[in-house]
Kinemage of the C-alpha trace (Angstrom):
@kinemage 1
@onewidth
@group {chain A} dominant
@subgroup {mainchain}
@vectorlist {calphas} color= white
{ca met a 1} P 0.000 0.000 0.000
{ca tyr a 2} L 1.178 3.499 -0.860
{ca tyr a 3} L 0.048 6.945 0.245
{ca leu a 4} L 0.304 10.166 -1.745
{ca gly a 5} L 0.368 13.742 -0.507
{ca val a 6} L -0.094 16.591 -2.993
{ca asp a 7} L 0.549 20.235 -2.097
{ca leu a 8} L -0.715 22.566 -4.820
{ca gly a 9} L 0.715 26.028 -4.234
{ca ser a 10} L 0.788 29.191 -6.308
{ca leu a 11} L 4.346 28.624 -7.566
{ca ser a 12} L 4.865 24.870 -7.310
{ca cys a 13} L 3.008 21.608 -7.031
{ca asp a 14} L 4.737 19.187 -4.669
{ca ala a 15} L 4.097 15.487 -4.242
{ca val a 16} L 5.404 12.945 -1.717
{ca leu a 17} L 4.845 9.190 -1.847
{ca leu a 18} L 5.036 7.004 1.277
{ca asp a 19} L 5.079 3.234 1.662
{ca his a 20} L 2.948 1.304 4.150
{ca asn a 21} L 5.533 1.885 6.910
{ca gly a 22} L 5.511 5.649 6.358
{ca ala a 23} L 8.924 5.782 4.685
{ca ile a 24} L 9.416 8.364 1.956
{ca leu a 25} L 9.783 6.633 -1.417
{ca ala a 26} L 9.776 9.659 -3.693
{ca ala a 27} L 9.243 13.419 -3.797
{ca ser a 28} L 8.652 15.831 -6.660
{ca val a 29} L 8.448 19.598 -7.130
{ca val a 30} L 7.125 21.016 -10.408
{ca pro a 31} L 6.077 24.562 -11.398
{ca thr a 32} L 2.345 25.126 -11.012
{ca gly a 33} L 2.009 27.380 -14.042
{ca ala a 34} L -1.364 28.372 -15.465
{ca arg a 35} L -2.715 24.819 -15.713
{ca asn a 36} L -2.699 23.416 -12.199
{ca arg a 37} L -4.293 20.096 -13.148
{ca glu a 38} L -1.372 19.447 -15.475
{ca ala a 39} L 1.043 20.277 -12.636
{ca ile a 40} L -0.771 17.820 -10.358
{ca ala a 41} L -0.576 15.091 -13.002
{ca arg a 42} L 3.105 15.740 -13.658
{ca ala a 43} L 4.127 15.787 -9.988
{ca thr a 44} L 2.146 12.614 -9.351
{ca gln a 45} L 3.633 10.825 -12.348
{ca glu a 46} L 7.156 11.785 -11.328
{ca val a 47} L 6.855 10.159 -7.899
{ca leu a 48} L 5.212 7.092 -9.414
{ca asp a 49} L 8.050 6.764 -11.918
{ca ile a 50} L 10.705 7.157 -9.216
{ca ala a 51} L 9.039 4.519 -7.019
{ca arg a 52} L 8.233 2.325 -10.032
{ca ile a 53} L 4.631 1.752 -9.070
{ca ser a 54} L 1.307 2.388 -10.799
{ca glu a 55} L -1.393 4.837 -9.778
{ca ala a 56} L -3.692 1.913 -9.021
{ca glu a 57} L -1.377 0.925 -6.147
{ca ile a 58} L -2.008 4.175 -4.275
{ca lys a 59} L -4.262 3.456 -1.318
{ca ala a 60} L -5.140 7.069 -0.478
{ca ile a 61} L -4.427 10.644 -1.586
{ca val a 62} L -4.649 13.720 0.628
{ca ser a 63} L -4.269 17.188 -0.851
{ca thr a 64} L -3.253 20.500 0.682
{ca gly a 65} L -2.287 23.996 -0.442
{ca tyr a 66} L -4.408 26.773 -1.876
{ca gly a 67} L -5.461 24.518 -4.781
{ca arg a 68} L -6.172 21.411 -2.695
{ca asp a 69} L -9.751 21.131 -3.981
{ca arg a 70} L -8.399 20.701 -7.524
{ca val a 71} L -6.860 17.315 -6.744
{ca glu a 72} L -9.099 14.523 -8.006
{ca lys a 73} L -9.524 11.109 -6.343
{ca arg a 74} L -8.509 12.597 -3.002
{ca leu a 75} L -9.534 11.034 0.263
{ca ala a 76} L -9.541 14.485 1.874
{ca ala a 77} L -8.351 18.059 1.464
{ca val a 78} L -6.483 19.294 4.549
{ca thr a 79} L -5.212 22.788 5.413
{ca glu a 80} L -1.577 23.740 4.916
{ca ile a 81} L -1.269 24.573 8.614
{ca thr a 82} L -1.991 20.987 9.656
{ca cys a 83} L 0.062 19.394 6.888
{ca his a 84} L 3.156 21.534 7.393
{ca ala a 85} L 2.979 20.855 11.121
{ca arg a 86} L 2.826 17.088 10.526
{ca gly a 87} L 5.598 17.168 7.965
{ca ala a 88} L 7.884 19.269 10.155
{ca glu a 89} L 7.421 16.946 13.125
{ca ala a 90} L 8.323 13.950 10.969
{ca leu a 91} L 11.510 15.556 9.655
{ca leu a 92} L 12.543 17.636 12.673
{ca pro a 93} L 10.983 16.055 15.775
{ca gly a 94} L 10.213 18.405 18.638
{ca thr a 95} L 9.699 21.491 16.473
{ca gln a 96} L 7.823 24.135 18.483
{ca val a 97} L 7.693 26.991 15.994
{ca leu a 98} L 7.416 26.476 12.241
{ca ile a 99} L 7.902 29.316 9.787
{ca asp a 100} L 6.449 28.566 6.361
{ca ile a 101} L 7.077 31.034 3.553
{ca gly a 102} L 5.448 29.971 0.324
{ca gly a 103} L 4.787 31.499 -3.052
{ca gln a 104} L 2.108 33.945 -1.969
{ca asp a 105} L 1.769 33.869 1.823
{ca ser a 106} L 3.680 33.515 5.077
{ca lys a 107} L 2.746 31.561 8.185
{ca ala a 108} L 4.072 31.245 11.719
{ca ile a 109} L 2.817 28.104 13.439
{ca arg a 110} L 3.143 27.360 17.162
{ca leu a 111} L 3.363 23.625 17.858
{ca asp a 112} L 3.260 21.544 21.015
{ca gly a 113} L 6.482 19.693 20.139
{ca glu a 114} L 4.582 16.634 18.918
{ca gly a 115} L 3.184 17.967 15.650
{ca arg a 116} L -0.077 19.406 16.995
{ca val a 117} L -0.980 23.014 16.189
{ca leu a 118} L -1.500 25.328 19.170
{ca asp a 119} L -1.764 28.632 17.328
{ca phe a 120} L -0.822 30.279 14.052
{ca ala a 121} L -0.561 33.667 12.365
{ca met a 122} L -0.816 34.118 8.630
{ca asn a 123} L -0.152 36.900 6.154
{ca asp a 124} L -1.997 36.226 2.910
{ca lys a 125} L -2.946 39.829 2.138
{ca cys a 126} L 0.435 40.930 0.828
{ca ala a 127} L 3.136 39.162 -1.181
{ca ala a 128} L 5.971 40.887 0.679
{ca gly a 129} L 8.670 38.406 1.619
{ca thr a 130} L 7.123 35.498 -0.264
{ca gly a 131} L 8.408 33.548 -3.236
{ca arg a 132} L 6.714 35.932 -5.664
{ca phe a 133} L 8.340 38.905 -3.930
{ca leu a 134} L 11.781 37.318 -4.259
{ca glu a 135} L 11.130 36.493 -7.913
{ca ala a 136} L 10.378 40.171 -8.544
{ca met a 137} L 13.542 41.256 -6.714
{ca ala a 138} L 15.670 38.769 -8.660
{ca arg a 139} L 14.185 40.145 -11.860
{ca ala a 140} L 15.029 43.701 -10.837
{ca leu a 141} L 18.592 42.643 -9.988
{ca gln a 142} L 18.835 40.664 -13.238
{ca val a 143} L 19.942 37.460 -11.502
{ca asp a 144} L 18.473 33.974 -11.228
{ca ile a 145} L 16.438 33.560 -8.073
{ca glu a 146} L 18.765 30.737 -6.966
{ca glu a 147} L 21.647 33.241 -6.934
{ca leu a 148} L 19.972 35.359 -4.249
{ca cys a 149} L 20.898 32.730 -1.639
{ca glu a 150} L 24.509 33.853 -1.319
{ca leu a 151} L 24.618 37.343 -2.829
{ca asp a 152} L 24.454 39.010 0.604
{ca arg a 153} L 27.816 37.581 1.662
{ca gly a 154} L 30.238 40.250 2.833
{ca ala a 155} L 27.656 43.022 2.960
{ca ser a 156} L 27.514 45.641 5.713
{ca glu a 157} L 24.379 46.258 7.769
{ca asn a 158} L 23.739 49.812 6.642
{ca leu a 159} L 21.131 49.576 3.895
{ca thr a 160} L 17.442 49.375 4.778
{ca leu a 161} L 14.695 49.262 2.187
{ca ser a 162} L 11.952 51.814 2.759
{ca ser a 163} L 9.110 49.660 1.409
{ca met a 164} L 8.168 45.987 1.340
{ca cys a 165} L 5.400 46.491 -1.210
{ca thr a 166} L 6.501 44.406 -4.191
{ca val a 167} L 5.936 47.202 -6.718
{ca phe a 168} L 7.636 49.925 -4.672
{ca ala a 169} L 10.472 47.644 -3.533
{ca glu a 170} L 11.220 46.660 -7.124
{ca ser a 171} L 11.336 50.330 -8.088
{ca glu a 172} L 13.605 51.088 -5.129
{ca val a 173} L 15.984 48.269 -6.100
{ca val a 174} L 16.212 49.634 -9.649
{ca ser a 175} L 17.001 53.092 -8.238
{ca leu a 176} L 19.691 51.714 -5.929
{ca ile a 177} L 21.338 49.924 -8.837
{ca ala a 178} L 21.326 53.166 -10.824
{ca glu a 179} L 22.988 54.911 -7.873
{ca gly a 180} L 25.810 52.378 -7.947
{ca val a 181} L 24.944 50.523 -4.724
{ca glu a 182} L 26.530 47.066 -4.690
{ca val a 183} L 24.261 44.113 -5.315
{ca lys a 184} L 25.356 42.412 -2.078
{ca glu a 185} L 24.231 45.457 -0.083
{ca ile a 186} L 20.839 45.524 -1.812
{ca val a 187} L 20.285 41.803 -1.272
{ca ala a 188} L 21.312 42.075 2.384
{ca gly a 189} L 18.859 44.939 2.811
{ca leu a 190} L 16.111 42.882 1.194
{ca asn a 191} L 16.833 39.927 3.470
{ca arg a 192} L 16.745 42.098 6.586
{ca ala a 193} L 13.456 43.654 5.509
{ca ile a 194} L 11.910 40.221 4.924
{ca ala a 195} L 13.275 38.939 8.240
{ca ser a 196} L 11.868 41.910 10.158
{ca arg a 197} L 8.403 41.341 8.712
{ca ile a 198} L 8.412 37.573 9.346
{ca ala a 199} L 9.883 37.981 12.848
{ca ala a 200} L 6.921 40.178 13.796
{ca leu a 201} L 4.571 37.440 12.574
{ca val a 202} L 6.435 34.809 14.599
{ca lys a 203} L 6.339 36.842 17.807
{ca arg a 204} L 2.560 37.073 17.580
{ca val a 205} L 2.289 33.330 18.234
{ca ala a 206} L 5.569 32.745 20.075
{ca pro a 207} L 6.784 35.757 22.042
{ca asp a 208} L 9.168 33.366 23.809
{ca val a 209} L 10.611 32.128 20.505
{ca ile a 210} L 14.192 32.524 21.731
{ca arg a 211} L 13.652 29.521 24.060
{ca leu a 212} L 11.917 27.311 21.494
{ca lys a 213} L 12.950 24.898 18.752
{ca val a 214} L 12.379 26.704 15.456
{ca ala a 215} L 12.206 25.267 11.940
{ca met a 216} L 11.404 26.632 8.499
{ca ser a 217} L 9.570 25.127 5.536
{ca gly a 218} L 8.516 26.304 2.082
{ca gly a 219} L 10.544 27.169 -0.984
{ca val a 220} L 11.972 30.366 0.521
{ca ala a 221} L 13.715 28.218 3.164
{ca arg a 222} L 16.150 27.275 0.386
{ca asn a 223} L 17.342 30.895 0.419
{ca his a 224} L 20.179 30.777 2.938
{ca gly a 225} L 20.401 34.560 3.072
{ca val a 226} L 16.795 34.910 4.234
{ca val a 227} L 17.265 32.125 6.791
{ca arg a 228} L 20.407 33.798 8.157
{ca ala a 229} L 18.693 37.186 8.398
{ca leu a 230} L 15.647 35.672 10.105
{ca ser a 231} L 17.804 33.744 12.545
{ca ser a 232} L 19.539 37.010 13.440
{ca ala a 233} L 16.237 38.887 13.780
{ca leu a 234} L 14.845 36.232 16.130
{ca asn a 235} L 18.188 35.674 17.881
{ca thr a 236} L 17.789 31.903 17.604
{ca lys a 237} L 18.826 28.949 15.464
{ca ile a 238} L 16.500 27.932 12.637
{ca ser a 239} L 16.581 24.345 11.371
{ca val a 240} L 15.760 23.666 7.727
{ca pro a 241} L 14.977 20.166 6.381
{ca arg a 242} L 16.816 18.942 3.298
{ca gln a 243} L 13.745 19.430 1.094
{ca pro a 244} L 11.828 22.290 2.738
{ca asp a 245} L 9.443 22.774 -0.180
{ca thr a 246} L 7.929 19.274 0.187
{ca val a 247} L 7.137 19.492 3.924
{ca gly a 248} L 3.440 20.182 3.275
{ca ala a 249} L 3.117 17.328 0.791
{ca leu a 250} L 4.828 15.001 3.263
{ca gly a 251} L 2.365 16.030 5.956
{ca ala a 252} L -0.528 15.355 3.581
{ca ala a 253} L 0.824 11.879 2.800
{ca leu a 254} L 1.190 11.159 6.524
{ca val a 255} L -2.433 12.208 7.095
{ca ala a 256} L -3.513 9.889 4.248
{ca arg a 257} L -1.671 6.966 5.806
{ca glu a 258} L -3.003 7.721 9.283
{ca arg a 259} L -6.605 7.907 8.147
{ca met a 260} L -6.425 4.621 6.273
{ca leu a 261} L -4.907 2.875 9.276
{ca leu a 262} L -7.622 4.004 11.679
C-alpha cells in the first residue's frame, strides 16, 4: 500500500509518496504554471516513476495547499497549517515553531512539540517576503532567483529598504542599482526587511521564541540569506529540512496513511 500527498501552491506543485511503513519513497516539485491540473498530473507521475509503481497501487491521496480542492480522487483536502505541522514533526521532531514562507503567503505556526498546532498567524494579504516577492527582486537585480541565496555575503548592515510592497520595492531596487549601490548590499537589505516582517509574525504566536525549537519550511527556506537574516532577527537557530518545499506534501501523505490505518 502506498500513500500520496499533494501540495498545490501558487508557484509549485509538490508530491510525496510514502510506503505502508511511512517511509518516503519519492518526492517531486514542479512549477504550477497556469494549468494546475497538469502540474498535479506531472508531480504525481514523477513520484510514481521514481518509485516504479502504478497509480492503481495508491491506497489514499490527501491534498493540501491553496489549490487542494483541484486534486481529483482525493480522500480528503487538509489545510496547509496541519500538513506543514505534521511534515515538520516527521523531519525535525520536537519542532515548536514552524515558519512557512510559500509562493504567496507567510505563516508562523506554534506547535506543542509533537506535531499538533496550538496557534498560528498568517499573512496572505500581501506578497511581501514570499516567493513571488523574491522572484520580482531577482528580476530587478537581473539574476536567477537561486543566486539570491549567497549574494548578501560580505555586505555591511547599513542599507534598509523603505518599502516591502513588491511594486515599490522593485522600483527602489532599480534606483539603488542606478545609484551604484553594490548588489550584495541591496540583497542584504532585502533579506533584513523580509526577516523583520516575518519575525513580527512569529512573535505574535511565540513571544518566547528565543527559548523554542524553530524550523522553516517552504521554498523560501532554500534561500540561505533569508534564513540567516531571520535567525539574526529572532536571535535563535533555525533548522531547515533537506527538502523544505515538500514538507506540506509530506504532511498530507502522513495524514492519508493515518486515516487509512484508523
